[in-house]
N, C-alpha and C positions, 0 to 999 in steps of 0.2 A: 504493500500500500504506499509506504513512504517513498519507494522508488518511483511508483506511478505519479504521485503528487509532484515529486522533484522534476520528473521528465516533463509534466505538464507545465510547471512553472518556468522552465528554461526553454520551453518550445522545442523539445527534442524531436517532436514528430513532424516538424515542418521547417523548410529552409528559410522561412520568413520569421521564425522565432515566435515567442509569445507576445502578441500585440493586443489581444483582446482584453486582457486584464488591465493594462494601463488605460485602455479606452473607457473601461467601466470606472476606473478611478477618476478620470476626467469628468465623466458624467456625474459622479457623486460629488466632486468638488464644486462643480457648477451649481448643482442643486443646493449644496450647503451654503455657498456664498450668496446665492439668490435669496434664500430664506434668512440667513443670518446678517446680511448687510443690506442697507437700503441703496447703497451707491453702486453695487456691482453692475447692474444692468443699465446704468446710465450710459448714453452714447459716448460721452467723453472718456469714461473709464474703460469702455470696451475698445475705443481707439487707442488709448494708452496701452492696453494689454497687448493688442496686436503689435504696436510699435515696439514695446519692450521685448516681446517674444521673438520678433523677427531676427535680430543679430544672433541670438542663441540657436534659433532653428537653422539659420544658414551655416553656422559654424558646426553644429552637430551633424548636418548632412555631409559636410566635408569630412568630419571625423569618422563617419560611417564607412567611407571608402577604405581608410587604412585599418579599421577594426575588422572589416570583412576578410582582410588578408592576415589577420592575427597580429596587427601592429597597433601602436598608439602614437598620437602626435601631440606632444606637450608644448610645441612651439606656436600653436595657433593663437593664443592670447597675445603673444609678442608680435605676430604678424598683423593682428588687428591694430594694435597701438602703432606699430611701424607705418601701416597704411594711412592712418589719420595724420601721422606727422608728415608723410610725403605729400599728401593732399593739401596740407596747411602751409607749405613752404612758399606759396604764392606763384601763380602761373595759370595758364589756360587749362581748363578741364580736359580738352582733347589731347593734351600731352601728359597731364598728371595722372589721370585715370588709367590709361593703358600702361604707363610706366609702373604704377603701383601694382597692377595685376601681373606684369612681366616680372617684377622683382620678387613678388610672392611666389611665382612659378619657379624662379631660380632657387629660392629657399627650399621649396618642396623637393625639387630635383636633387638639391645638395643633401637634404635629409635622406632621400631614397637611396643615393649612391653610397653614402656613408654606411647605411644599414646593409645594402646588398653586396657592395664590393669589399668592404672592410669588416663585415660581420659584427658591427657594433649593435648592441641591443637597442631596439627602438626607443625605449625610455631614456637611455643615456644619450643617444644621438640627438633626440629632439629637445631633451632638457638642455644640452649644451648649446643647440641653435637658439633656444629661448633666451639664454643669457646674452649670447652674441647680439641678437636682434634688440634686446632690451638696452644694451649699451649703445648701439647705433641710434636707436630711437631717442635716447636721452641726449645724445649729441645734437641731433636734428631739432629736437623740441624738448628742452629741459623742463619747461612747465607748459601747461595748457594755453593754447592761444593760436595765433596765425590766422591766415585768410583762406578759407575754403571756397573753391570755385562755385559760382552760383548755380551751375547746372547740377551739381551734387546736392545742394540744399533743396532746390525745387523738386528734384527727383524723389525726395523723401517726404517733404512737408506738404506737397501740393495734393491735388486730386484731379481725377478725370471723371466727368459725369457724376460728381458727387461721391465717387468711390475713393477712399484714401489710397495714396500711393503705396504704403506698406502692403496693401493687399496684392497689388501688381507685382511688387518685389517677391512676395511669397509664391505667387503663382508661377513667375518666371523661374525662380530658383528650383522649385519642385519639378517643373517641366524639364529643365536642363538635367537634373539629377536623375530623373525617371528615364530619360533618353540614354544617359550614360550607363545606368545600372541594368535596365531592362530592355533597352532598345538597341544594344550594341554588343559585339563580341567581348568588349572590354569588361563590362559588367559581369557576363557569364564567366570570364576568366577569373575575376576577382573572387566569386563564389567558389570556383573550383580550386584555386590556390589555397583559400582559407579553409576549405573543407578537408583538403588533404593534410594540411598542417594540423588542424584540429584532431584528426584521426591518428596523428603520429606518423604520417607518411609524407614528409615534406617533399619528396621526390616524385609523388604521384602525378602532379600536374605536369612537371617537366617530362616524365615518361610518356605523357600524351602529346607532347610536342608544343606545350605552351611556353611562351617567353616569360618565365616567372619573374626574373629580376626586373625586366623592363616593365611589367605590369605593376610591380610593387612600387617602382620609382613613380610611375604615373599615378598610382593612388595617392602618394604623398604630394605630388604636384596638385592634384585635385583638391586635397585637404587644404593646402595653403592658398589656392586660388579662391575657394569658398570663404576661407577666413578673410582674405582681402575684400570680398564683396561685403562680408559683415562690417569690415573696417570702413569701407565707403558708405555703407548705410549709417553707421554711427557718426561718422564725420559730418554727414549732412544733418543729422539730428542734433548734435551738440554744437554744430557750426564752428568747429575749431579742431585742432589737433591736440591729442592728449596722450602722454606717455604711459598713463596708468588705466586708460579706458578698457584695455583688454585683460586686466588683471582677473585671474581665476576662471576666465572663459574656457580654458582647456579642461578644467575639472568639471564644469557645468556641462560642457558638450559631451564628455565621456559619460557623465551621469545620465544625461538625456538619451544617449545611444543605448546604455544598459537598461534603463527603464523601458525603453521601446522594445525590449526582447532580444536585442542583438547579443550573441555570445562573444565575449571578449577574446575567446580562442580563435575566432574566425569562421567563416563559411555559413553562418546562420544570422539572418537579420533582414530588415526591410526598411524601405524609405518611409512608408506610412507609419511604422512603429517608431522611427526616430522623430517624425513630426509630432507624434502623440506624446513621446517622452519629453520633448522640448515644451509642449503645451502644459504638461504636468507641472514642470518647474516654473513656468510663467504664472500659472494659476496659483501656485503656492506663494510666490513672491507677491503677486497682486493682492491675494487674499490677506496675507500677513500685514501688508501695508494698510489695507482698509481696516484691519483690526488693531492697528498700531502696535504690532509686535516688533520687538527690537530686530534690526538687521543681523545682529550678531547671532541671535536665536535661529534666524533663517539660515545662516551659514552652517551652523551646527546640524540643523535638520537635513540640509542637502548632503553633508558628509555622512550622516547616519543612513540616508537613503542609499547612497553609493555603496557603503559597507554592506548593507542588507542585500542589495541586488547582486553585488559581486560574490557575497558570501554564499549565494545559492549555486554558484558555479564552482566546481572543484578546482584545486590548484592546477591540475593537469590541463584542464580546459583553458584557463586564463593564461598559462604559460609565464606567470610572474613569479 
């Protein structure tokens, strides 16, 4: 019985993992906040909820790519801060935006190459990159400030036909991720590589002719590029560059991915589960703000949730 329950909890029966339980948690949270607070269903609060959830959702979707191959990317928070710093140095948006994304892709490629070519553990490789980027970011932007291109600001704060721009951001990012994960061979290869690694057969995908190292590098490139998109969104929202704005995003992203039913060992997970996981954390933060609960308690609860979710996966599965 215990084995059956555990297999249900980690979604062992499906490549998509367990996403139904987090969806039920979202429904319960929405119902609780609707009944418990009078502000939750107000349009301004719902808009803030979507805007607050968007950077985390984008970052978590990028994190999903590396988790599917059994990796972790701890540099995404620094990529976010670095992106806001680049956008705030002053200059036209048509130069700064592509430059920020290209630099993020370079960061992801470096992470992937260090991991695949030099056999450095993903946590160590991306943690080192996190500190490198943090130092560079503080050189570019020691304190918050600077001038963000107007196109970045309007792309976040405006609306089209009365629909807030964050909605379009979410739809576009989910569509891109869906095409990569489910509409291309790249996504299929990520699941195959992670599945073999989780089963203890790291060479399984390679034996079937897959370019394992190349796909792992591309997964880290995708993770960094999605983090850069989150940084662009945040730069437009706070209208400045900030060296601290990405702080702890990497842990929140990993938590959202894990809550969404993705196994940290790789090979099992889903895009919709990750979106649901990000929504759980966004509702948690929004609800606690409405209830005037200390942000320090919020952080502690997030850590407890991560421990609980990871604790349901055995040490062999997580590879940590």
